[in-house]
Each structure stands twice: as C-alpha cells, then as structure tokens.
Backbone as XML, in Angstrom:
<?xml version="1.0"?>
<chain id="A" units="angstrom">
  <residue number="1" name="GLU">
    <atom name="N" x="0.840" y="-1.189" z="0.000"/>
    <atom name="CA" x="0.000" y="0.000" z="0.000"/>
    <atom name="C" x="0.885" y="1.252" z="0.000"/>
  </residue>
  <residue number="2" name="GLU">
    <atom name="N" x="0.559" y="2.177" z="-0.863"/>
    <atom name="CA" x="1.353" y="3.399" z="-0.989"/>
    <atom name="C" x="1.044" y="4.365" z="0.152"/>
  </residue>
  <residue number="3" name="GLN">
    <atom name="N" x="2.093" y="4.959" z="0.670"/>
    <atom name="CA" x="1.946" y="5.940" z="1.749"/>
    <atom name="C" x="1.286" y="7.193" z="1.186"/>
  </residue>
  <residue number="4" name="THR">
    <atom name="N" x="0.271" y="7.726" z="1.901"/>
    <atom name="CA" x="-0.443" y="8.905" z="1.408"/>
    <atom name="C" x="-0.204" y="10.133" z="2.272"/>
  </residue>
  <residue number="5" name="GLU">
    <atom name="N" x="0.262" y="9.932" z="3.496"/>
    <atom name="CA" x="0.547" y="11.066" z="4.370"/>
    <atom name="C" x="2.001" y="11.020" z="4.808"/>
  </residue>
  <residue number="6" name="PHE">
    <atom name="N" x="2.611" y="12.192" z="4.838"/>
    <atom name="CA" x="4.038" y="12.272" z="5.135"/>
    <atom name="C" x="4.297" y="13.310" z="6.222"/>
  </residue>
  <residue number="7" name="ASP">
    <atom name="N" x="5.392" y="13.100" z="6.945"/>
    <atom name="CA" x="5.905" y="14.103" z="7.867"/>
    <atom name="C" x="7.104" y="14.747" z="7.174"/>
  </residue>
  <residue number="8" name="VAL">
    <atom name="N" x="7.132" y="16.063" z="7.163"/>
    <atom name="CA" x="8.224" y="16.799" z="6.536"/>
    <atom name="C" x="9.179" y="17.214" z="7.644"/>
  </residue>
  <residue number="9" name="GLU">
    <atom name="N" x="10.403" y="16.674" z="7.605"/>
    <atom name="CA" x="11.382" y="16.945" z="8.660"/>
    <atom name="C" x="12.593" y="17.684" z="8.109"/>
  </residue>
  <residue number="10" name="LEU">
    <atom name="N" x="12.884" y="18.818" z="8.718"/>
    <atom name="CA" x="14.103" y="19.553" z="8.397"/>
    <atom name="C" x="15.220" y="18.905" z="9.199"/>
  </residue>
  <residue number="11" name="THR">
    <atom name="N" x="16.175" y="18.283" z="8.506"/>
    <atom name="CA" x="17.253" y="17.592" z="9.208"/>
    <atom name="C" x="18.454" y="18.495" z="9.438"/>
  </residue>
  <residue number="12" name="SER">
    <atom name="N" x="18.634" y="19.505" z="8.564"/>
    <atom name="CA" x="19.774" y="20.403" z="8.687"/>
    <atom name="C" x="19.549" y="21.629" z="7.814"/>
  </residue>
  <residue number="13" name="PHE">
    <atom name="N" x="20.142" y="22.751" z="8.216"/>
    <atom name="CA" x="20.048" y="23.940" z="7.365"/>
    <atom name="C" x="21.295" y="24.102" z="6.504"/>
  </residue>
  <residue number="14" name="GLY">
    <atom name="N" x="22.237" y="23.169" z="6.631"/>
    <atom name="CA" x="23.438" y="23.192" z="5.800"/>
    <atom name="C" x="24.231" y="24.475" z="5.983"/>
  </residue>
  <residue number="15" name="GLU">
    <atom name="N" x="24.654" y="25.054" z="4.885"/>
    <atom name="CA" x="25.450" y="26.281" z="4.902"/>
    <atom name="C" x="24.569" y="27.525" z="4.751"/>
  </residue>
  <residue number="16" name="ALA">
    <atom name="N" x="23.248" y="27.317" z="4.659"/>
    <atom name="CA" x="22.355" y="28.406" z="4.264"/>
    <atom name="C" x="21.295" y="28.691" z="5.320"/>
  </residue>
  <residue number="17" name="LYS">
    <atom name="N" x="21.725" y="29.083" z="6.493"/>
    <atom name="CA" x="20.797" y="29.287" z="7.600"/>
    <atom name="C" x="19.727" y="30.347" z="7.297"/>
  </residue>
  <residue number="18" name="ILE">
    <atom name="N" x="20.125" y="31.497" z="6.795"/>
    <atom name="CA" x="19.165" y="32.586" z="6.585"/>
    <atom name="C" x="18.146" y="32.255" z="5.490"/>
  </residue>
  <residue number="19" name="PRO">
    <atom name="N" x="18.570" y="31.751" z="4.317"/>
    <atom name="CA" x="17.554" y="31.380" z="3.322"/>
    <atom name="C" x="16.594" y="30.299" z="3.819"/>
  </residue>
  <residue number="20" name="VAL">
    <atom name="N" x="17.111" y="29.335" z="4.584"/>
    <atom name="CA" x="16.250" y="28.283" z="5.127"/>
    <atom name="C" x="15.284" y="28.885" z="6.149"/>
  </residue>
  <residue number="21" name="MET">
    <atom name="N" x="15.768" y="29.822" z="6.966"/>
    <atom name="CA" x="14.880" y="30.501" z="7.925"/>
    <atom name="C" x="13.746" y="31.215" z="7.193"/>
  </residue>
  <residue number="22" name="LYS">
    <atom name="N" x="14.069" y="31.884" z="6.108"/>
    <atom name="CA" x="13.048" y="32.595" z="5.337"/>
    <atom name="C" x="12.023" y="31.625" z="4.759"/>
  </residue>
  <residue number="23" name="ALA">
    <atom name="N" x="12.483" y="30.471" z="4.266"/>
    <atom name="CA" x="11.581" y="29.468" z="3.711"/>
    <atom name="C" x="10.673" y="28.901" z="4.796"/>
  </residue>
  <residue number="24" name="VAL">
    <atom name="N" x="11.231" y="28.602" z="5.967"/>
    <atom name="CA" x="10.428" y="28.088" z="7.091"/>
    <atom name="C" x="9.410" y="29.140" z="7.527"/>
  </residue>
  <residue number="25" name="LYS">
    <atom name="N" x="9.843" y="30.383" z="7.609"/>
    <atom name="CA" x="8.968" y="31.487" z="7.997"/>
    <atom name="C" x="7.771" y="31.567" z="7.052"/>
  </residue>
  <residue number="26" name="GLU">
    <atom name="N" x="8.047" y="31.469" z="5.763"/>
    <atom name="CA" x="6.991" y="31.540" z="4.749"/>
    <atom name="C" x="6.065" y="30.319" z="4.811"/>
  </residue>
  <residue number="27" name="LEU">
    <atom name="N" x="6.649" y="29.125" z="4.904"/>
    <atom name="CA" x="5.853" y="27.893" z="4.884"/>
    <atom name="C" x="4.951" y="27.736" z="6.103"/>
  </residue>
  <residue number="28" name="LEU">
    <atom name="N" x="5.449" y="28.158" z="7.257"/>
    <atom name="CA" x="4.692" y="27.949" z="8.497"/>
    <atom name="C" x="4.003" y="29.203" z="9.013"/>
  </residue>
  <residue number="29" name="GLY">
    <atom name="N" x="4.269" y="30.338" z="8.379"/>
    <atom name="CA" x="3.655" y="31.586" z="8.834"/>
    <atom name="C" x="4.172" y="32.028" z="10.194"/>
  </residue>
  <residue number="30" name="LEU">
    <atom name="N" x="5.444" y="31.773" z="10.451"/>
    <atom name="CA" x="6.048" y="32.131" z="11.731"/>
    <atom name="C" x="6.671" y="33.514" z="11.664"/>
  </residue>
  <residue number="31" name="GLY">
    <atom name="N" x="6.951" y="34.072" z="12.820"/>
    <atom name="CA" x="7.741" y="35.284" z="12.892"/>
    <atom name="C" x="9.205" y="34.921" z="12.706"/>
  </residue>
  <residue number="32" name="LEU">
    <atom name="N" x="10.034" y="35.921" z="12.499"/>
    <atom name="CA" x="11.456" y="35.669" z="12.243"/>
    <atom name="C" x="12.134" y="34.964" z="13.418"/>
  </residue>
  <residue number="33" name="LYS">
    <atom name="N" x="11.824" y="35.381" z="14.642"/>
    <atom name="CA" x="12.431" y="34.768" z="15.832"/>
    <atom name="C" x="12.050" y="33.288" z="15.942"/>
  </residue>
  <residue number="34" name="GLU">
    <atom name="N" x="10.758" y="33.001" z="15.726"/>
    <atom name="CA" x="10.291" y="31.615" z="15.820"/>
    <atom name="C" x="10.917" y="30.756" z="14.723"/>
  </residue>
  <residue number="35" name="ALA">
    <atom name="N" x="11.015" y="31.301" z="13.511"/>
    <atom name="CA" x="11.626" y="30.560" z="12.402"/>
    <atom name="C" x="13.097" y="30.274" z="12.707"/>
  </residue>
  <residue number="36" name="LYS">
    <atom name="N" x="13.803" y="31.252" z="13.274"/>
    <atom name="CA" x="15.220" y="31.075" z="13.627"/>
    <atom name="C" x="15.374" y="29.961" z="14.662"/>
  </residue>
  <residue number="37" name="GLU">
    <atom name="N" x="14.531" y="29.981" z="15.696"/>
    <atom name="CA" x="14.597" y="28.948" z="16.738"/>
    <atom name="C" x="14.285" y="27.571" z="16.162"/>
  </residue>
  <residue number="38" name="PHE">
    <atom name="N" x="13.310" y="27.519" z="15.251"/>
    <atom name="CA" x="12.942" y="26.246" z="14.636"/>
    <atom name="C" x="14.105" y="25.678" z="13.837"/>
  </residue>
  <residue number="39" name="VAL">
    <atom name="N" x="14.708" y="26.520" z="12.998"/>
    <atom name="CA" x="15.815" y="26.084" z="12.140"/>
    <atom name="C" x="17.014" y="25.660" z="12.984"/>
  </residue>
  <residue number="40" name="GLU">
    <atom name="N" x="17.331" y="26.422" z="14.021"/>
    <atom name="CA" x="18.468" y="26.080" z="14.883"/>
    <atom name="C" x="18.213" y="24.812" z="15.686"/>
  </residue>
  <residue number="41" name="GLY">
    <atom name="N" x="16.947" y="24.434" z="15.853"/>
    <atom name="CA" x="16.595" y="23.228" z="16.591"/>
    <atom name="C" x="16.558" y="21.973" z="15.731"/>
  </residue>
  <residue number="42" name="ALA">
    <atom name="N" x="16.975" y="22.089" z="14.470"/>
    <atom name="CA" x="16.936" y="20.939" z="13.555"/>
    <atom name="C" x="17.793" y="19.805" z="14.113"/>
  </residue>
  <residue number="43" name="PRO">
    <atom name="N" x="17.403" y="18.566" z="13.961"/>
    <atom name="CA" x="16.268" y="18.101" z="13.171"/>
    <atom name="C" x="14.935" y="18.354" z="13.881"/>
  </residue>
  <residue number="44" name="ALA">
    <atom name="N" x="13.952" y="18.776" z="13.102"/>
    <atom name="CA" x="12.627" y="19.074" z="13.638"/>
    <atom name="C" x="11.585" y="18.839" z="12.556"/>
  </residue>
  <residue number="45" name="THR">
    <atom name="N" x="10.408" y="18.386" z="12.977"/>
    <atom name="CA" x="9.322" y="18.137" z="12.037"/>
    <atom name="C" x="8.619" y="19.442" z="11.717"/>
  </residue>
  <residue number="46" name="LEU">
    <atom name="N" x="8.600" y="19.768" z="10.435"/>
    <atom name="CA" x="7.957" y="20.988" z="9.951"/>
    <atom name="C" x="6.441" y="20.835" z="9.994"/>
  </residue>
  <residue number="47" name="LYS">
    <atom name="N" x="5.967" y="19.775" z="9.357"/>
    <atom name="CA" x="4.535" y="19.476" z="9.340"/>
    <atom name="C" x="4.371" y="17.970" z="9.343"/>
  </residue>
  <residue number="48" name="ALA">
    <atom name="N" x="3.326" y="17.507" z="10.008"/>
    <atom name="CA" x="3.049" y="16.071" z="10.078"/>
    <atom name="C" x="1.731" y="15.772" z="9.376"/>
  </residue>
  <residue number="49" name="GLY">
    <atom name="N" x="1.680" y="14.620" z="8.737"/>
    <atom name="CA" x="0.449" y="14.151" z="8.126"/>
    <atom name="C" x="-0.014" y="14.955" z="6.926"/>
  </residue>
  <residue number="50" name="VAL">
    <atom name="N" x="0.916" y="15.420" z="6.100"/>
    <atom name="CA" x="0.522" y="16.184" z="4.917"/>
    <atom name="C" x="0.491" y="15.280" z="3.689"/>
  </residue>
  <residue number="51" name="LYS">
    <atom name="N" x="-0.300" y="15.674" z="2.712"/>
    <atom name="CA" x="-0.413" y="14.905" z="1.477"/>
    <atom name="C" x="0.913" y="14.953" z="0.706"/>
  </residue>
  <residue number="52" name="LYS">
    <atom name="N" x="1.113" y="13.943" z="-0.139"/>
    <atom name="CA" x="2.370" y="13.786" z="-0.866"/>
    <atom name="C" x="2.743" y="15.042" z="-1.662"/>
  </residue>
  <residue number="53" name="GLU">
    <atom name="N" x="1.774" y="15.632" z="-2.366"/>
    <atom name="CA" x="2.064" y="16.807" z="-3.199"/>
    <atom name="C" x="2.576" y="17.968" z="-2.350"/>
  </residue>
  <residue number="54" name="GLU">
    <atom name="N" x="1.889" y="18.227" z="-1.228"/>
    <atom name="CA" x="2.297" y="19.331" z="-0.345"/>
    <atom name="C" x="3.663" y="19.048" z="0.271"/>
  </residue>
  <residue number="55" name="ALA">
    <atom name="N" x="3.891" y="17.809" z="0.676"/>
    <atom name="CA" x="5.173" y="17.431" z="1.277"/>
    <atom name="C" x="6.312" y="17.631" z="0.283"/>
  </residue>
  <residue number="56" name="GLU">
    <atom name="N" x="6.099" y="17.216" z="-0.964"/>
    <atom name="CA" x="7.142" y="17.365" z="-1.978"/>
    <atom name="C" x="7.386" y="18.832" z="-2.308"/>
  </residue>
  <residue number="57" name="GLU">
    <atom name="N" x="6.322" y="19.633" z="-2.297"/>
    <atom name="CA" x="6.442" y="21.072" z="-2.547"/>
    <atom name="C" x="7.273" y="21.740" z="-1.445"/>
  </residue>
  <residue number="58" name="MET">
    <atom name="N" x="6.978" y="21.380" z="-0.192"/>
    <atom name="CA" x="7.719" y="21.934" z="0.940"/>
    <atom name="C" x="9.182" y="21.512" z="0.871"/>
  </residue>
  <residue number="59" name="LYS">
    <atom name="N" x="9.411" y="20.236" z="0.557"/>
    <atom name="CA" x="10.775" y="19.717" z="0.464"/>
    <atom name="C" x="11.552" y="20.480" z="-0.600"/>
  </residue>
  <residue number="60" name="ALA">
    <atom name="N" x="10.944" y="20.667" z="-1.764"/>
    <atom name="CA" x="11.614" y="21.366" z="-2.865"/>
    <atom name="C" x="11.971" y="22.792" z="-2.462"/>
  </residue>
  <residue number="61" name="LYS">
    <atom name="N" x="11.058" y="23.480" z="-1.801"/>
    <atom name="CA" x="11.294" y="24.871" z="-1.408"/>
    <atom name="C" x="12.446" y="24.958" z="-0.402"/>
  </residue>
  <residue number="62" name="LEU">
    <atom name="N" x="12.470" y="24.041" z="0.559"/>
    <atom name="CA" x="13.522" y="24.053" z="1.574"/>
    <atom name="C" x="14.875" y="23.649" z="0.996"/>
  </residue>
  <residue number="63" name="GLU">
    <atom name="N" x="14.880" y="22.662" z="0.106"/>
    <atom name="CA" x="16.138" y="22.239" z="-0.503"/>
    <atom name="C" x="16.678" y="23.327" z="-1.421"/>
  </residue>
  <residue number="64" name="GLU">
    <atom name="N" x="15.789" y="24.040" z="-2.099"/>
    <atom name="CA" x="16.206" y="25.156" z="-2.953"/>
    <atom name="C" x="16.888" y="26.240" z="-2.117"/>
  </residue>
  <residue number="65" name="ALA">
    <atom name="N" x="16.409" y="26.403" z="-0.877"/>
    <atom name="CA" x="16.999" y="27.390" z="0.027"/>
    <atom name="C" x="18.315" y="26.893" z="0.636"/>
  </residue>
  <residue number="66" name="GLY">
    <atom name="N" x="18.589" y="25.588" z="0.510"/>
    <atom name="CA" x="19.851" y="25.046" z="1.008"/>
    <atom name="C" x="19.703" y="24.091" z="2.175"/>
  </residue>
  <residue number="67" name="GLY">
    <atom name="N" x="18.481" y="23.803" z="2.593"/>
    <atom name="CA" x="18.263" y="22.902" z="3.710"/>
    <atom name="C" x="18.258" y="21.450" z="3.299"/>
  </residue>
  <residue number="68" name="LYS">
    <atom name="N" x="18.378" y="20.575" z="4.272"/>
    <atom name="CA" x="18.293" y="19.131" z="4.056"/>
    <atom name="C" x="16.969" y="18.681" z="4.657"/>
  </residue>
  <residue number="69" name="VAL">
    <atom name="N" x="16.188" y="17.934" z="3.856"/>
    <atom name="CA" x="14.835" y="17.562" z="4.261"/>
    <atom name="C" x="14.606" y="16.081" z="4.033"/>
  </residue>
  <residue number="70" name="GLU">
    <atom name="N" x="13.855" y="15.455" z="4.931"/>
    <atom name="CA" x="13.435" y="14.059" z="4.773"/>
    <atom name="C" x="11.931" y="13.996" z="4.842"/>
  </residue>
  <residue number="71" name="LEU">
    <atom name="N" x="11.356" y="13.133" z="4.021"/>
    <atom name="CA" x="9.921" y="12.841" z="4.097"/>
    <atom name="C" x="9.796" y="11.483" z="4.768"/>
  </residue>
  <residue number="72" name="LYS">
    <atom name="N" x="9.000" y="11.431" z="5.814"/>
    <atom name="CA" x="8.849" y="10.173" z="6.544"/>
    <atom name="C" x="7.411" y="9.729" z="6.529"/>
  </residue>
</chain>
C-alpha cells in the first residue's frame, strides 16, 4: 500500500541558515524569531500528516533554500 501522508522533517540547514529561515517562515507563517529557533533546533518536524504533493512542494522549497529535508 502506498503511503499517502508524510511528515516533513528539516534535518539540517546546511550552509544556508538565513535562506532556510526565510523558507520556514513563509511555509509555516512564523515570525522571524520563531523561524530562527525552529531552524536552529533541527532536526525538527515541519509538518506532520501532509499529502504527498504538499510534502514534496515543501521539500523542494527548503532544498532550494539550502536545507536538508526528509519525508517520513
């Protein structure tokens, strides 16, 4: 059976902390301080139980910013 819901986990911000913070801020609607704390706390689950399309979209946006992401 194919998995239909995924957890999007930020595993690392790599070398690009600020761009990843901006992407997290945009995706989750957080303030800058909250986004910074979230990114610095990696690995952390961004969203749980999201559909495959949304999970892949989030992953692409974060990886484009320089972050490392896993779908679980």
